[in-house]
Structure formats: C-alpha cells, structure tokens
TORPA-4810 file (N, C-alpha, C, O; in nm, 3 decimals):
<nodes>
NODE_1_0.196_1.564_0.124_0.227_1.611_0.010_0.301_1.476_-0.008_0.256_1.398_-0.093_M
NODE_2_0.412_1.441_0.065_0.503_1.339_0.076_0.454_1.216_0.067_0.529_1.131_0.019_R
NODE_3_0.355_1.186_0.100_0.284_1.053_0.159_0.213_1.005_0.008_0.201_0.889_-0.031_F
NODE_4_0.158_1.160_-0.083_0.070_1.147_-0.199_0.198_1.105_-0.264_0.179_1.003_-0.330_N
NODE_5_0.342_1.153_-0.270_0.433_1.089_-0.399_0.452_1.009_-0.388_0.416_0.939_-0.483_L
NODE_6_0.534_0.923_-0.252_0.531_0.749_-0.223_0.429_0.721_-0.273_0.442_0.673_-0.386_V
NODE_7_0.287_0.732_-0.223_0.155_0.655_-0.268_0.120_0.645_-0.468_0.050_0.554_-0.512_G
NODE_8_0.178_0.744_-0.554_0.173_0.770_-0.635_0.280_0.689_-0.706_0.269_0.668_-0.826_L
NODE_9_0.379_0.644_-0.640_0.529_0.591_-0.689_0.492_0.453_-0.681_0.486_0.380_-0.780_M
NODE_10_0.458_0.399_-0.515_0.366_0.297_-0.542_0.279_0.223_-0.647_0.284_0.111_-0.699_G
NODE_11_0.208_0.318_-0.656_0.053_0.285_-0.748_0.212_0.270_-0.928_0.277_0.169_-0.953_F
NODE_12_0.215_0.338_-0.969_0.338_0.283_-1.075_0.379_0.212_-1.089_0.408_0.162_-1.198_A
NODE_13_0.409_0.157_-0.942_0.474_0.033_-0.947_0.415_-0.102_-0.975_0.448_-0.193_-1.051_L
NODE_14_0.276_-0.076_-0.851_0.195_-0.174_-0.835_0.128_-0.217_-1.039_0.164_-0.311_-1.110_Q
NODE_15_0.053_-0.132_-1.062_0.003_-0.134_-1.202_0.146_-0.184_-1.322_0.138_-0.266_-1.414_T
NODE_16_0.232_-0.127_-1.291_0.347_-0.212_-1.407_0.392_-0.317_-1.379_0.440_-0.393_-1.464_T
NODE_17_0.385_-0.345_-1.244_0.383_-0.469_-1.249_0.297_-0.584_-1.246_0.342_-0.698_-1.256_T
NODE_18_0.147_-0.553_-1.229_0.043_-0.601_-1.228_0.060_-0.620_-1.455_0.078_-0.726_-1.515_L
NODE_19_0.051_-0.541_-1.491_0.084_-0.521_-1.620_0.166_-0.662_-1.700_0.133_-0.738_-1.791_W
NODE_20_0.240_-0.653_-1.647_0.370_-0.753_-1.665_0.354_-0.883_-1.614_0.404_-0.972_-1.682_A
NODE_21_0.264_-0.934_-1.449_0.315_-1.038_-1.472_0.121_-1.105_-1.556_0.094_-1.221_-1.586_L
NODE_22_0.043_-0.999_-1.568_-0.105_-1.030_-1.661_-0.037_-1.052_-1.768_-0.013_-1.167_-1.805_V
NODE_23_0.005_-0.944_-1.836_0.011_-0.875_-1.957_0.121_-1.050_-1.991_0.051_-1.146_-2.021_R
NODE_24_0.240_-1.068_-1.986_0.375_-1.099_-2.045_0.373_-1.257_-1.987_0.358_-1.361_-2.051_W
NODE_25_0.391_-1.240_-1.857_0.403_-1.394_-1.767_0.215_-1.494_-1.761_0.207_-1.616_-1.749_A
NODE_26_0.138_-1.434_-1.768_0.020_-1.528_-1.801_-0.049_-1.555_-1.649_-0.089_-1.669_-1.629_G
NODE_27_-0.060_-1.482_-1.568_-0.023_-1.499_-1.424_-0.169_-1.479_-1.399_-0.194_-1.359_-1.397_V
NODE_28_-0.287_-1.562_-1.377_-0.395_-1.476_-1.366_-0.422_-1.354_-1.231_-0.359_-1.338_-1.127_G
NODE_29_-0.520_-1.294_-1.276_-0.578_-1.125_-1.220_-0.553_-1.155_-1.041_-0.489_-1.080_-0.967_A
NODE_30_-0.608_-1.258_-1.009_-0.626_-1.283_-0.850_-0.440_-1.250_-0.807_-0.382_-1.149_-0.768_G
NODE_31_-0.389_-1.407_-0.841_-0.243_-1.384_-0.809_-0.167_-1.248_-0.843_-0.103_-1.184_-0.759_V
NODE_32_-0.188_-1.203_-1.013_-0.083_-1.064_-1.054_-0.114_-0.958_-0.919_-0.035_-0.882_-0.862_G
NODE_33_-0.331_-0.996_-0.877_-0.288_-0.809_-0.800_-0.213_-0.892_-0.675_-0.095_-0.902_-0.711_I
NODE_34_-0.224_-0.937_-0.584_-0.151_-0.994_-0.479_-0.029_-0.967_-0.499_0.022_-0.890_-0.417_T
NODE_35_0.048_-1.014_-0.596_0.157_-0.955_-0.564_0.248_-0.875_-0.630_0.371_-0.881_-0.636_V
NODE_36_0.140_-0.775_-0.695_0.179_-0.595_-0.741_0.182_-0.557_-0.608_0.280_-0.515_-0.546_A
NODE_37_0.036_-0.579_-0.557_0.016_-0.512_-0.393_0.118_-0.513_-0.304_0.123_-0.420_-0.223_V
NODE_38_0.242_-0.642_-0.299_0.281_-0.652_-0.234_0.407_-0.588_-0.280_0.485_-0.517_-0.215_L
NODE_39_0.412_-0.621_-0.387_0.560_-0.522_-0.477_0.540_-0.338_-0.354_0.628_-0.295_-0.279_A
NODE_40_0.400_-0.276_-0.377_0.389_-0.152_-0.396_0.371_-0.182_-0.243_0.336_-0.067_-0.217_A
NODE_41_0.367_-0.227_-0.155_0.369_-0.220_0.010_0.489_-0.242_0.098_0.517_-0.225_0.217_V
NODE_42_0.556_-0.293_-0.023_0.717_-0.316_0.059_0.749_-0.202_-0.014_0.827_-0.140_0.058_S
NODE_43_0.730_-0.124_-0.142_0.853_0.008_-0.246_0.709_0.127_-0.082_0.741_0.189_0.019_H
NODE_44_0.622_0.110_-0.121_0.583_0.191_-0.006_0.611_0.230_0.123_0.585_0.341_0.170_N
NODE_45_0.691_0.091_0.209_0.734_0.101_0.378_0.824_0.205_0.326_0.815_0.324_0.357_F
NODE_46_0.932_0.142_0.224_1.046_0.243_0.233_1.117_0.372_0.234_1.213_0.429_0.286_V
NODE_47_0.991_0.392_0.123_0.940_0.569_0.121_0.933_0.608_0.232_1.006_0.701_0.267_W
NODE_48_0.847_0.551_0.317_0.758_0.652_0.410_0.865_0.665_0.514_0.869_0.771_0.576_H
NODE_49_0.975_0.547_0.548_1.090_0.563_0.666_1.167_0.610_0.633_1.229_0.667_0.723_E
NODE_50_1.234_0.628_0.472_1.299_0.793_0.441_1.243_0.889_0.408_1.300_0.988_0.453_C
NODE_51_1.076_0.936_0.295_1.065_1.040_0.293_0.926_1.125_0.379_0.908_1.240_0.417_V
NODE_52_0.849_1.000_0.383_0.724_1.089_0.469_0.727_1.060_0.595_0.614_1.074_0.643_T
NODE_53_0.833_1.014_0.697_0.834_1.026_0.801_0.976_0.977_0.859_0.983_0.873_0.924_W
NODE_54_1.060_1.037_0.838_1.209_1.047_0.871_1.273_1.043_0.964_1.368_0.971_0.991_P
NODE_55_1.197_1.168_1.055_1.214_1.128_1.191_1.186_1.053_1.297_1.158_1.095_1.410_N
NODE_56_1.192_0.940_1.261_1.113_0.792_1.350_1.199_0.750_1.423_1.275_0.767_1.328_L
NODE_57_1.283_0.699_1.525_1.357_0.678_1.557_1.372_0.474_1.497_1.272_0.405_1.474_P
NODE_58_1.465_0.441_1.489_1.491_0.403_1.394_1.495_0.236_1.466_1.445_0.141_1.407_P
NODE_59_1.566_0.223_1.606_1.473_0.121_1.665_1.370_0.026_1.668_1.352_-0.094_1.690_S
NODE_60_1.295_0.153_1.631_1.103_0.091_1.621_1.095_0.073_1.479_0.984_0.056_1.427_Q
NODE_61_1.221_0.075_1.397_1.155_0.049_1.236_1.059_-0.092_1.257_0.936_-0.087_1.271_R
NODE_62_1.134_-0.207_1.257_1.084_-0.363_1.257_0.928_-0.396_1.312_0.840_-0.477_1.285_V
NODE_63_0.945_-0.304_1.388_0.774_-0.282_1.495_0.636_-0.216_1.412_0.515_-0.204_1.431_K
NODE_64_0.780_-0.166_1.265_0.601_-0.020_1.236_0.606_-0.086_1.082_0.517_-0.043_1.008_R
NODE_65_0.689_-0.175_1.028_0.732_-0.272_0.948_0.613_-0.370_0.985_0.517_-0.373_0.908_W
NODE_66_0.615_-0.451_1.098_0.600_-0.557_1.104_0.376_-0.472_1.090_0.293_-0.519_1.013_L
NODE_67_0.352_-0.371_1.173_0.224_-0.275_1.172_0.183_-0.261_1.046_0.069_-0.293_1.013_Y
NODE_68_0.275_-0.208_0.958_0.275_-0.181_0.817_0.205_-0.266_0.738_0.085_-0.244_0.722_F
NODE_69_0.262_-0.371_0.681_0.231_-0.485_0.640_0.123_-0.602_0.683_0.087_-0.679_0.593_H
NODE_70_0.071_-0.621_0.817_-0.057_-0.638_0.860_-0.159_-0.514_0.868_-0.273_-0.560_0.873_L
NODE_71_-0.160_-0.422_0.871_-0.288_-0.355_0.861_-0.273_-0.268_0.692_-0.357_-0.276_0.602_S
NODE_72_-0.191_-0.217_0.689_-0.202_-0.147_0.518_-0.191_-0.272_0.441_-0.300_-0.303_0.394_T
NODE_73_-0.115_-0.339_0.417_-0.062_-0.449_0.336_-0.254_-0.535_0.337_-0.350_-0.516_0.263_G
NODE_74_-0.236_-0.609_0.435_-0.363_-0.604_0.464_-0.510_-0.604_0.387_-0.581_-0.670_0.310_A
NODE_75_-0.504_-0.485_0.461_-0.631_-0.396_0.347_-0.573_-0.335_0.230_-0.668_-0.289_0.165_I
NODE_76_-0.474_-0.316_0.176_-0.512_-0.326_0.047_-0.475_-0.449_-0.033_-0.539_-0.470_-0.136_S
NODE_77_-0.392_-0.521_0.000_-0.478_-0.649_-0.051_-0.598_-0.706_-0.070_-0.633_-0.746_-0.181_V
NODE_78_-0.661_-0.714_0.017_-0.805_-0.741_0.065_-0.906_-0.636_-0.054_-1.004_-0.671_-0.120_L
NODE_79_-0.864_-0.553_-0.051_-0.976_-0.447_-0.124_-0.903_-0.430_-0.266_-0.963_-0.374_-0.358_T
NODE_80_-0.781_-0.476_-0.283_-0.728_-0.457_-0.482_-0.832_-0.612_-0.452_-0.954_-0.615_-0.465_N
NODE_81_-0.787_-0.671_-0.431_-0.834_-0.823_-0.511_-0.980_-0.815_-0.545_-1.022_-0.832_-0.659_L
NODE_82_-1.113_-0.768_-0.361_-1.186_-0.816_-0.411_-1.289_-0.721_-0.478_-1.398_-0.747_-0.530_G
NODE_83_-1.203_-0.570_-0.454_-1.312_-0.455_-0.582_-1.236_-0.455_-0.704_-1.273_-0.361_-0.774_V
NODE_84_-1.157_-0.514_-0.750_-1.079_-0.521_-0.841_-1.134_-0.615_-0.953_-1.141_-0.592_-1.074_T
NODE_85_-1.184_-0.769_-0.857_-1.267_-0.852_-0.887_-1.442_-0.803_-0.941_-1.511_-0.821_-1.041_L
NODE_86_-1.458_-0.733_-0.809_-1.641_-0.711_-0.856_-1.666_-0.633_-0.926_-1.783_-0.615_-0.960_I
NODE_87_-1.515_-0.524_-0.997_-1.580_-0.393_-1.069_-1.517_-0.531_-1.246_-1.585_-0.540_-1.349_V
NODE_88_-1.403_-0.598_-1.226_-1.417_-0.661_-1.359_-1.539_-0.755_-1.373_-1.580_-0.711_-1.480_M
NODE_89_-1.609_-0.832_-1.347_-1.706_-0.903_-1.348_-1.858_-0.788_-1.344_-1.953_-0.800_-1.422_N
NODE_90_-1.847_-0.692_-1.245_-1.995_-0.657_-1.280_-1.959_-0.519_-1.433_-2.059_-0.493_-1.501_A
NODE_91_-1.841_-0.455_-1.469_-1.902_-0.391_-1.599_-1.805_-0.456_-1.683_-1.858_-0.438_-1.792_T
NODE_92_-1.671_-0.536_-1.714_-1.633_-0.635_-1.798_-1.499_-0.557_-1.802_-1.415_-0.577_-1.890_G
NODE_93_-1.482_-0.461_-1.694_-1.341_-0.357_-1.757_-1.186_-0.526_-1.759_-1.189_-0.644_-1.723_L
NODE_94_-1.105_-0.456_-1.808_-1.040_-0.555_-1.763_-0.915_-0.553_-1.643_-0.914_-0.457_-1.566_P
NODE_95_-0.839_-0.631_-1.632_-0.755_-0.606_-1.426_-0.741_-0.522_-1.413_-0.800_-0.477_-1.315_V
NODE_96_-0.632_-0.397_-1.511_-0.564_-0.307_-1.489_-0.697_-0.166_-1.459_-0.742_-0.140_-1.348_L
NODE_97_-0.732_-0.105_-1.571_-0.834_-0.043_-1.505_-0.981_-0.078_-1.384_-1.064_-0.007_-1.328_P
NODE_98_-0.963_-0.172_-1.386_-1.055_-0.247_-1.261_-0.951_-0.209_-1.114_-0.981_-0.157_-1.007_A
NODE_99_-0.849_-0.249_-1.157_-0.710_-0.191_-1.012_-0.738_-0.070_-1.010_-0.756_-0.053_-0.890_N
NODE_100_-0.755_0.025_-1.057_-0.748_0.187_-1.025_-0.858_0.255_-0.958_-0.867_0.353_-0.885_V
NODE_101_-0.971_0.138_-1.026_-1.081_0.182_-0.887_-1.085_0.103_-0.773_-1.184_0.113_-0.701_V
NODE_102_-0.961_-0.004_-0.733_-0.991_-0.029_-0.620_-0.921_0.041_-0.532_-0.945_0.062_-0.413_A
NODE_103_-0.777_0.095_-0.640_-0.701_0.172_-0.531_-0.713_0.264_-0.452_-0.679_0.276_-0.334_V
NODE_104_-0.800_0.380_-0.575_-0.852_0.518_-0.518_-0.947_0.491_-0.412_-0.957_0.574_-0.322_A
NODE_105_-1.024_0.377_-0.410_-1.106_0.329_-0.274_-0.992_0.282_-0.118_-1.029_0.278_0.000_I
NODE_106_-0.900_0.262_-0.153_-0.828_0.158_-0.044_-0.720_0.298_0.009_-0.645_0.275_0.104_A
NODE_107_-0.720_0.423_-0.050_-0.627_0.499_-0.017_-0.617_0.577_0.048_-0.504_0.607_0.086_S
NODE_108_-0.753_0.663_0.104_-0.789_0.706_0.211_-0.793_0.621_0.357_-0.787_0.672_0.469_T
NODE_109_-0.801_0.526_0.336_-0.812_0.435_0.425_-0.641_0.381_0.553_-0.606_0.366_0.670_A
NODE_110_-0.595_0.375_0.408_-0.442_0.386_0.446_-0.371_0.496_0.447_-0.251_0.503_0.471_N
NODE_111_-0.432_0.569_0.426_-0.292_0.723_0.439_-0.363_0.688_0.655_-0.301_0.655_0.756_F
NODE_112_-0.503_0.716_0.634_-0.541_0.730_0.783_-0.466_0.609_0.876_-0.402_0.631_0.979_W
NODE_113_-0.486_0.496_0.824_-0.377_0.441_0.954_-0.300_0.463_0.912_-0.227_0.441_1.009_I
NODE_114_-0.214_0.504_0.815_-0.041_0.542_0.822_0.019_0.622_0.956_0.084_0.597_1.058_N
NODE_115_-0.073_0.777_0.863_-0.065_0.856_0.960_-0.096_0.832_1.117_-0.003_0.848_1.197_D
NODE_116_-0.172_0.809_1.145_-0.230_0.764_1.307_-0.172_0.658_1.395_-0.136_0.670_1.512_R
NODE_117_-0.169_0.511_1.286_-0.080_0.412_1.355_0.065_0.396_1.388_0.143_0.399_1.483_L
NODE_118_0.058_0.378_1.258_0.227_0.375_1.191_0.299_0.420_1.239_0.377_0.390_1.329_I
NODE_119_0.278_0.515_1.169_0.471_0.602_1.174_0.360_0.743_1.275_0.354_0.855_1.224_F
NODE_120_0.296_0.721_1.388_0.280_0.819_1.470_0.465_0.855_1.543_0.565_0.784_1.541_R
NODE_121_0.443_0.975_1.592_0.560_0.962_1.672_0.507_0.880_1.806_0.394_0.838_1.830_A
NODE_122_0.657_0.871_1.902_0.601_0.833_2.007_0.615_0.925_2.078_0.711_1.002_2.082_A
NODE_123_0.457_0.924_2.181_0.446_0.989_2.265_0.559_1.027_2.388_0.644_0.965_2.452_P
NODE_124_0.520_1.133_2.383_0.709_1.253_2.510_0.668_1.169_2.637_0.557_1.149_2.686_A
NODE_125_0.828_1.113_2.684_0.835_1.094_2.821_0.884_1.243_2.929_0.979_1.322_2.936_V
NODE_126_0.792_1.226_2.980_0.801_1.308_3.082_0.889_1.327_3.208_0.880_1.254_3.306_R
NODE_127_0.936_1.384_3.202_1.068_1.393_3.328_0.994_1.389_3.461_0.873_1.412_3.469_K
NODE_128_1.069_1.358_3.562_0.994_1.370_3.714_1.140_1.463_3.727_1.253_1.461_3.678_S
NODE_129_1.056_1.553_3.834_1.144_1.659_3.902_1.213_1.611_4.046_1.285_1.689_4.109_S
</nodes>
C-alpha cells in the first residue's frame, strides 16, 4: 500500500512536470518525458526511504540510491520514452495520455525491482558460537 501511495505521488509529480514542460515551456516530448521521469524517480526514492522501507540501514542509503537510479530510473526513462512515443505515433494521442499508458506498463516491473533488489533487507548475520 505504501509503495502504491509513493508511486501515485510520483505519478502526479511526473504528470504535472511533463504537462508544464510541454505546455508552458514548449519543450519537446522526448526531453519533457525524460526530465519528468527523473524528477519522479528522485522523489520516489526519498519517499521509499522514509515511508515504504524505513527500517533499512542508513549506511547503505547511497548504494540503494545508486542502484535505484540505475535500475528503476533507467527502466522508467526507457519505458516512458519508448512506450509514450510509440503510443503517440500509433494512436495520435497527446503526450500526457500516452504517458499514462507507459507508466502503467512500467509500474509492475519497478515494484519487483524495488522490493526484491533495491530495498530488500540485508541478510541476517549468523553469530558463531
């Protein structure tokens, strides 16, 4: 539930950022998608650290941040760019609705990567007797 809440907030940030960049700043779809996704990925990492997986050791935060951006960030940028542009070209949808389709496709993969790889608890250390 917490993962989904963070994702929903990140989605709102991504959509708002994309809308502002394309509509107000006149940025092209590709650049707008990339910047909006990176803003959402950074936002989501902070919230996942504080809310979704708050009990992980702070000493590993930089490592998790790096892995998060290299995995979730890369998948999100590539999926959002690729799927959004394909949907736009195939259907004629504007960038925002096409990006909603891309986010839906990337969400499941991102949850699995985060839950199983990035924010997993460290294995318990066995004490020898």
